[in-house]
Backbone bond lengths (Angstrom), bond angles and torsions (degrees), N, CA, C in turn:
res aa  C-N    CA-C-N  psi(-1)  N-CA   C-N-CA  omega(-1)  CA-C   N-CA-C  phi
1 X - - - 1.532 - - 1.559 109.82 -
2 X 1.294 122.42 122.24 1.533 123.55 -175.87 1.492 102.97 -79.62
3 X 1.289 108.29 133.13 1.540 119.41 -177.15 1.477 104.29 -145.63
4 X 1.402 116.33 137.45 1.426 123.26 178.32 1.515 112.16 -59.84
5 X 1.303 116.34 145.40 1.449 118.75 -172.05 1.551 112.28 -56.67
6 X 1.278 117.97 -36.33 1.474 122.44 179.94 1.499 113.92 -57.59
7 X 1.360 114.79 -29.74 1.447 121.63 -170.51 1.538 111.57 -99.68
8 X 1.292 118.94 -8.70 1.488 119.80 178.36 1.518 112.74 -62.86
9 X 1.245 116.13 123.61 1.452 122.26 173.13 1.597 107.72 -73.72
10 X 1.300 117.33 120.76 1.460 121.10 -173.95 1.567 105.37 -98.53
11 X 1.299 113.72 144.67 1.472 119.09 170.28 1.567 106.62 -69.38
12 X 1.304 115.66 123.39 1.508 120.41 177.55 1.571 111.65 -54.20
13 X 1.345 115.65 136.72 1.422 118.72 -179.99 1.502 113.32 -118.96
14 X 1.345 118.37 0.00 1.485 123.03 179.98 1.517 111.98 -80.95
15 X 1.375 113.97 80.80 1.519 118.65 -179.12 1.472 107.94 -95.00
16 X 1.418 114.79 148.74 1.464 118.21 176.14 1.534 104.53 -159.81
17 X 1.308 113.56 173.84 1.519 122.12 177.69 1.505 106.58 -100.07
18 X 1.282 116.55 118.04 1.509 120.44 178.17 1.397 109.07 -84.84
19 X 1.411 118.39 116.15 1.433 119.49 -174.11 1.511 112.24 -83.63
20 X 1.312 114.72 -20.19 1.545 120.63 170.97 1.418 113.79 -57.52
21 X 1.339 116.41 -52.12 1.457 123.87 -174.41 1.569 112.32 -104.24
22 X 1.297 113.58 6.76 1.512 119.66 178.74 1.480 114.78 43.37
23 X 1.407 114.25 56.62 1.429 118.54 -179.93 1.554 106.34 -157.63
24 X 1.349 111.88 162.54 1.507 119.87 174.02 1.607 108.58 -68.27
25 X 1.277 111.45 147.37 1.404 120.63 -171.96 1.518 111.04 -144.03
26 X 1.385 115.25 160.09 1.447 123.16 173.26 1.497 110.12 -139.45
27 X 1.328 116.37 135.54 1.428 121.80 175.69 1.511 108.55 -93.43
28 X 1.335 116.39 125.18 1.548 119.27 -179.70 1.557 104.11 -103.65
29 X 1.268 114.01 115.15 1.460 124.12 175.02 1.562 115.31 -90.35
30 X 1.278 117.80 162.62 1.571 120.10 179.89 1.543 110.31 -48.41
31 X 1.325 112.39 134.00 1.506 118.30 -177.19 1.525 113.10 79.59
32 X 1.331 121.78 2.29 1.454 120.09 175.80 1.434 114.88 -112.02
33 X 1.337 122.16 168.69 1.399 127.73 170.79 1.455 109.68 -149.68
34 X 1.368 115.40 168.52 1.483 119.15 -179.88 1.453 109.55 -156.05
35 X 1.366 119.60 139.45 1.414 126.31 176.47 1.518 111.16 -128.07
36 X 1.311 117.00 148.59 1.438 121.32 -178.90 1.479 115.54 -151.72
37 X 1.269 118.23 152.38 1.468 125.82 171.55 1.521 109.32 -101.98
38 X 1.337 118.29 -8.91 1.460 125.89 -174.34 1.589 111.54 -83.59
39 X 1.334 117.22 160.17 1.490 119.87 175.72 1.533 103.91 -85.38
40 X 1.296 116.74 92.56 1.466 118.89 -179.92 1.528 111.32 -145.78
41 X 1.312 118.13 -178.68 1.506 122.07 -172.71 1.588 107.48 -114.21
42 X 1.324 110.32 138.20 1.406 118.09 171.87 1.558 109.39 -114.50
43 X 1.396 118.91 132.51 1.442 119.81 -169.16 1.567 104.12 -132.05
44 X 1.363 113.50 143.35 1.519 119.20 172.92 1.526 105.35 -153.96
45 X 1.333 110.83 160.01 1.467 122.97 -179.70 1.617 104.03 -121.26
46 X 1.211 115.85 126.62 1.566 122.25 -175.76 1.556 109.82 -117.77
47 X 1.342 109.77 139.68 1.501 115.71 163.31 1.476 106.43 -114.11
48 X 1.388 118.44 -96.58 1.447 123.94 175.52 1.474 115.63 -76.48
49 X 1.388 111.49 -22.66 1.478 116.60 179.06 1.514 116.40 -64.37
50 X 1.324 116.01 170.63 1.410 119.24 175.31 1.525 110.99 -129.35
51 X 1.308 119.37 146.41 1.515 119.09 176.24 1.628 103.12 -124.98
52 X 1.318 105.65 143.11 1.497 114.42 177.61 1.560 101.31 -118.18
53 X 1.374 112.04 123.06 1.418 118.82 175.73 1.502 107.12 -106.97
54 X 1.306 114.58 109.83 1.356 124.85 -174.70 1.526 115.55 -114.13
55 X 1.364 117.53 135.50 1.515 118.58 -173.69 1.540 108.63 -146.38
56 X 1.310 116.76 152.93 1.412 126.48 166.99 1.465 109.73 -83.74
57 X 1.372 117.80 105.42 1.483 118.70 -170.22 1.478 112.74 -66.97
58 X 1.405 119.61 -19.29 1.471 120.78 176.77 1.503 114.95 -85.29
59 X 1.393 115.01 -35.77 1.463 119.73 -176.28 1.529 115.80 -95.22
60 X 1.316 113.51 -15.59 1.489 117.99 177.64 1.451 114.24 76.72
61 X 1.405 119.90 8.68 1.537 116.33 173.75 1.510 110.13 -101.46
62 X 1.368 111.92 155.18 1.377 113.72 -172.03 1.583 113.15 -168.22
63 X 1.265 115.64 -175.48 1.455 117.36 -177.60 1.494 114.02 -164.50
64 X 1.304 120.41 171.68 1.406 130.19 -175.25 1.499 110.07 -134.77
65 X 1.336 120.43 141.43 1.459 124.64 163.94 1.453 113.54 -121.93
66 X 1.283 117.67 173.44 1.455 122.75 -178.01 1.537 108.88 -149.72
67 X 1.399 113.87 104.76 1.460 116.03 -171.66 1.486 112.19 -137.34
68 X 1.310 116.42 166.80 1.499 124.47 173.89 1.595 107.88 -142.35
69 X 1.392 108.77 136.55 1.433 113.60 172.22 1.555 106.47 -84.62
70 X 1.404 111.06 127.17 1.522 111.60 174.09 1.570 109.36 -69.40
71 X 1.270 115.06 147.76 1.489 121.68 176.60 1.501 109.79 -53.25
72 X 1.308 119.99 131.09 1.475 124.26 176.45 1.497 112.35 -141.89
73 X 1.282 114.88 128.97 1.496 116.09 -179.08 1.416 115.24 -58.10
74 X 1.356 113.84 -34.48 1.465 118.77 -178.95 1.529 106.30 -89.31
75 X 1.363 118.51 113.56 1.467 119.68 -172.39 1.536 107.96 -102.79
76 X 1.353 116.00 13.32 1.573 118.32 170.69 1.428 115.24 -66.76
77 X 1.338 114.22 161.51 1.462 120.14 -175.63 1.539 115.38 -58.42
78 X 1.392 115.42 -19.79 1.426 113.95 -178.04 1.618 110.27 -103.16
79 X 1.320 116.19 14.97 1.442 117.21 171.30 1.469 115.08 -59.44
80 X 1.355 121.02 160.76 1.406 121.15 -174.17 1.574 106.33 -69.67
81 X 1.281 116.63 -33.43 1.509 119.53 -178.07 1.570 108.28 -64.66
82 X 1.260 116.72 -47.28 1.520 120.19 -178.58 1.578 107.96 -63.92
83 X 1.297 114.70 -39.37 1.523 115.37 177.68 1.461 110.07 -62.37
84 X 1.402 119.05 -43.10 1.388 118.12 173.32 1.470 117.72 -58.10
85 X 1.300 116.45 -47.73 1.447 121.06 177.46 1.528 114.10 -57.44
86 X 1.380 113.70 -38.82 1.469 114.99 177.81 1.556 108.26 -68.60
87 X 1.191 118.95 -33.96 1.495 123.56 -178.72 1.537 105.57 -62.59
88 X 1.246 117.36 -48.43 1.429 123.23 -175.87 1.577 113.09 -63.18
89 X 1.268 113.07 -34.22 1.396 118.77 -179.95 1.571 107.83 -82.02
90 X 1.302 122.29 -33.24 1.366 127.37 -178.73 1.538 110.75 -68.15
91 X 1.368 114.40 -39.47 1.507 116.74 178.17 1.497 110.86 -63.39
92 X 1.307 119.67 -38.47 1.518 123.21 179.02 1.521 107.88 -62.15
93 X 1.412 111.87 -56.96 1.453 117.52 -174.98 1.609 112.73 -58.59
94 X 1.296 113.31 -45.08 1.448 115.67 -178.94 1.541 111.89 -59.74
95 X 1.280 116.47 -39.22 1.504 119.73 -177.25 1.590 107.21 -68.18
96 X 1.329 114.34 -45.22 1.457 115.96 176.81 1.557 115.97 -57.03
97 X 1.316 110.11 -38.06 1.553 115.51 178.77 1.487 114.19 -67.30
98 X 1.371 108.70 -36.20 1.515 115.62 178.34 1.531 113.02 -66.66
99 X 1.378 113.12 -27.75 1.498 115.40 177.71 1.426 111.31 -86.38
100 X 1.316 121.23 7.85 1.415 123.84 176.65 1.616 120.42 101.88
101 X 1.357 113.93 6.41 1.489 115.75 174.90 1.458 111.63 -65.83
102 X 1.267 114.77 150.15 1.464 121.10 176.92 1.585 107.18 -105.66
103 X 1.354 114.30 132.81 1.462 117.11 179.23 1.521 116.18 -54.14
104 X 1.386 111.55 -37.00 1.457 115.14 -177.77 1.532 115.67 -74.04
105 X 1.338 113.84 -6.83 1.475 118.77 178.66 1.435 112.18 -108.79
106 X 1.267 120.28 3.64 1.491 126.62 -178.66 1.603 113.20 -67.77
107 X 1.240 121.66 139.28 1.439 122.09 169.64 1.632 105.96 -142.81
108 X 1.253 111.73 155.02 1.511 117.20 -175.31 1.552 113.57 -124.49
109 X 1.188 117.98 151.59 1.518 126.37 164.27 1.484 106.22 -129.54
110 X 1.324 117.12 137.39 1.434 122.24 -170.95 1.521 113.21 -132.68
111 X 1.307 121.19 134.69 1.463 124.70 -179.87 1.420 113.34 -143.64
112 X 1.389 115.08 159.44 1.463 121.93 -179.23 1.463 118.16 116.49
113 X 1.355 111.56 -154.48 1.534 116.61 178.30 1.570 111.13 71.18
114 X 1.311 118.81 29.23 1.411 118.12 176.94 1.562 115.38 -80.27
115 X 1.366 111.86 152.85 1.499 118.72 176.85 1.565 108.23 -79.07
116 X 1.328 116.68 79.23 1.429 122.99 -174.70 1.633 115.63 -97.59
117 X 1.374 109.20 -46.80 1.411 119.50 179.59 1.466 117.25 -102.42
118 X 1.322 117.67 121.48 1.513 121.58 -176.28 1.474 116.44 -48.54
119 X 1.348 113.31 -43.42 1.480 120.08 178.99 1.493 111.47 -64.75
120 X 1.396 119.29 -36.20 1.404 117.84 -179.99 1.567 113.16 -84.54
121 X 1.318 116.00 -26.29 1.404 121.57 -178.18 1.627 109.77 -62.06
122 X 1.398 113.14 -38.32 1.457 117.65 -178.05 1.510 106.62 -64.55
123 X 1.365 118.03 -37.82 1.455 119.12 -174.80 1.537 114.46 -87.55
124 X 1.450 111.71 5.02 1.412 118.41 178.98 1.485 114.24 59.88
125 X 1.356 118.55 33.83 1.372 120.47 -173.89 1.523 113.65 -65.71
126 X 1.414 118.89 -35.28 1.363 124.83 179.12 1.495 108.45 -62.19
127 X 1.369 116.03 -45.65 1.504 118.85 -177.07 1.577 110.51 -66.77
128 X 1.318 116.52 -36.61 1.455 120.38 179.24 1.530 111.21 -68.48
129 X 1.296 116.45 -40.27 1.407 121.10 174.06 1.527 111.92 -56.40
130 X 1.341 116.12 -55.26 1.474 124.09 177.12 1.443 114.04 -55.27
131 X 1.220 117.95 -51.07 1.404 124.44 175.54 1.606 115.95 -54.58
132 X 1.388 110.48 -47.26 1.459 119.41 176.45 1.484 117.38 -56.56
133 X 1.412 113.20 -45.77 1.433 120.07 -175.16 1.546 109.65 -73.37
134 X 1.367 119.49 -35.08 1.437 117.37 174.46 1.544 112.81 -68.92
135 X 1.319 114.89 -41.42 1.512 119.40 -179.90 1.514 109.29 -61.40
136 X 1.255 117.30 -47.36 1.451 123.69 -175.68 1.541 111.71 -61.12
137 X 1.292 118.32 -51.20 1.436 123.52 178.33 1.480 109.94 -64.54
138 X 1.245 124.12 -37.34 1.598 126.46 171.66 1.422 107.26 -59.50
139 X 1.359 122.72 -48.57 1.423 123.16 -175.76 1.550 111.37 -64.42
140 X 1.381 115.24 -33.64 1.388 118.37 -179.20 1.560 113.76 -89.98
141 X 1.288 111.45 6.54 1.557 120.08 -179.02 1.452 113.83 50.26
142 X 1.349 115.79 45.77 1.443 124.66 177.12 1.572 104.41 -105.05
143 X 1.304 118.51 109.74 1.519 118.92 -176.46 1.447 110.23 -63.48
144 X 1.387 115.84 138.87 1.436 123.18 170.89 1.459 107.94 -93.92
145 X 1.307 119.53 114.98 1.457 126.29 -177.28 1.594 114.51 -92.93
146 X 1.341 114.86 -16.60 1.433 119.47 179.55 1.585 106.13 -158.65
147 X 1.282 115.56 149.00 1.497 120.35 174.72 1.496 114.02 -160.80
148 X 1.306 116.83 146.23 1.386 124.05 175.21 1.537 106.14 -144.52
149 X 1.307 116.10 98.87 1.487 123.07 -173.38 1.540 106.76 -121.54
150 X 1.428 110.94 165.26 1.434 125.52 172.98 1.637 109.27 64.92
151 X 1.303 114.79 -141.97 1.457 122.02 -175.62 1.554 107.69 73.55
152 X 1.371 116.65 -164.98 1.518 121.80 -176.44 1.471 110.42 -118.77
153 X 1.358 120.41 -3.08 1.494 118.89 -172.71 1.540 111.20 -102.96
154 X 1.316 113.72 153.46 1.479 118.02 166.60 1.483 109.59 -72.92
155 X 1.300 116.94 162.42 1.516 119.92 -178.35 1.500 109.55 -133.79
156 X 1.347 115.53 144.84 1.434 120.78 173.68 1.580 101.99 -112.63
157 X 1.395 114.71 127.13 1.454 120.43 -172.26 1.552 107.06 -119.04
158 X 1.279 117.23 127.37 1.418 128.02 170.78 1.513 112.93 -103.47
159 X 1.227 129.09 118.84 1.410 129.41 -176.77 1.535 110.32 -127.28
160 X 1.322 114.26 124.84 1.438 124.66 178.27 1.445 107.30 -106.77
161 X 1.366 121.82 93.62 1.478 123.74 -175.03 1.501 114.54 -63.40
162 X 1.357 119.91 -27.37 1.461 120.57 -178.47 1.559 112.63 -60.99
163 X 1.383 108.99 -42.35 1.486 117.63 -174.52 1.557 111.24 -102.89
164 X 1.220 117.40 -18.96 1.521 125.06 -172.78 1.506 113.48 82.69
165 X 1.303 116.34 1.82 1.515 119.36 -179.20 1.553 110.20 -64.00
166 X 1.288 115.25 136.73 1.455 120.39 170.50 1.615 112.70 -130.06
167 X 1.178 112.16 133.65 1.529 118.87 176.36 1.571 105.66 -118.21
168 X 1.310 114.08 134.11 1.388 122.12 -174.27 1.600 111.33 -133.53
169 X 1.253 114.21 131.44 1.477 116.29 179.54 1.552 108.93 -123.11
170 X 1.270 122.27 127.66 1.410 124.16 172.96 1.495 112.16 -78.28
171 X 1.230 120.54 123.98 1.467 122.80 -178.44 1.490 112.75 -87.85
172 X 1.283 114.65 87.72 1.522 120.93 -172.59 1.559 103.84 -66.22
173 X 1.347 122.15 -40.25 1.412 124.86 -179.03 1.542 110.12 -121.99
174 X 1.334 114.06 107.80 1.435 118.55 179.14 1.515 108.20 -88.54
175 X 1.321 118.79 115.78 1.420 119.01 -171.51 1.513 118.04 -82.80
176 X 1.345 118.40 -3.98 1.387 124.82 -179.30 1.536 109.58 -146.77
177 X 1.341 117.41 165.83 1.432 122.75 -172.51 1.594 108.50 -96.59
178 X 1.289 118.88 11.03 1.440 119.01 -175.98 1.579 112.83 -57.05
179 X 1.332 109.78 -48.98 1.595 114.04 -178.23 1.509 111.47 -62.73
180 X 1.401 117.80 -40.57 1.407 120.08 -176.54 1.608 107.70 -67.01
181 X 1.308 113.94 -42.84 1.473 120.08 -174.88 1.614 107.80 -66.64
182 X 1.298 117.42 -43.89 1.475 119.27 178.14 1.475 113.34 -58.98
183 X 1.364 118.00 -40.76 1.415 122.59 179.92 1.514 113.37 -73.65
184 X 1.315 116.77 -34.83 1.417 120.97 173.51 1.575 112.71 -62.66
185 X 1.319 113.97 -45.57 1.492 119.16 178.19 1.571 110.18 -64.10
186 X 1.361 114.65 -42.91 1.431 116.07 178.47 1.528 111.26 -64.22
187 X 1.333 116.67 -38.88 1.493 117.78 -176.79 1.540 106.98 -65.82
188 X 1.363 117.71 -38.40 1.427 120.08 -177.49 1.530 109.64 -66.69
189 X 1.362 119.38 -37.96 1.404 120.84 177.47 1.541 113.39 -67.42
190 X 1.322 118.28 -33.60 1.458 123.27 174.67 1.504 111.84 -62.89
191 X 1.368 112.95 -46.29 1.531 116.86 -177.41 1.482 110.08 -68.35
192 X 1.341 117.58 -27.09 1.472 119.82 -175.14 1.548 115.07 -80.66
193 X 1.279 114.14 -27.53 1.455 123.54 -176.77 1.468 113.10 -108.27
194 X 1.282 121.74 161.44 1.414 128.13 177.30 1.562 111.57 -132.98
195 X 1.339 111.55 144.81 1.379 116.37 179.20 1.530 108.29 -71.79
196 X 1.365 112.23 133.86 1.496 121.65 177.03 1.521 111.49 -110.65
197 X 1.325 115.95 134.60 1.462 121.16 178.76 1.496 109.18 87.38
198 X 1.280 115.36 171.54 1.497 126.39 -175.77 1.554 110.75 -87.57
199 X 1.284 119.02 144.82 1.429 123.47 172.57 1.506 109.98 -95.82
200 X 1.322 117.70 132.23 1.454 116.68 -176.28 1.547 103.00 -102.19
201 X 1.417 112.37 123.45 1.520 118.22 -177.46 1.483 101.56 -96.12
202 X 1.362 110.15 159.20 1.486 122.19 -175.69 1.517 102.01 -84.87
203 X 1.405 113.57 133.53 1.490 118.71 175.24 1.528 115.70 -82.59
């Protein structure tokens, strides 16, 4: 499926060993996703963006994405923002299915959509992200077994796909501007580029 470079969901490459949990880990940044069959940790930090942590509850394999819907005047299902969000979800689901996950065994936990950036708060980006991910998963009949959406705080999410365990911390005091800068750059890229081609949704 041809997609503009700015919209391509990339496999996260920031791997490290997490000393706190004594296991291999991957940081998932805006516009990235990661899937694994190994017993490891996936970590992301969210502002206005949303993450979907999806796993096969029987096989213990799973993955995480991190995406934002760019603000769009047309809020219909065919708007460019919805098409991008659908693509971001499709990439994650497709990769899970390729690794052997069964659709009937999938479950999701979703987080994010906070009112963190003033420019995105006015456009209700956090609300749109939250509404989109809930609607998408309902349409795809993937049960949501946990969620923490909206509010005004950034979140740090730890996901262990093998067990399905999620630990989340609300960052009441953000000590640096890294999160805000990453989301601003990501938002700018989304506004600059457009999705090309059709998105194939799962039936």
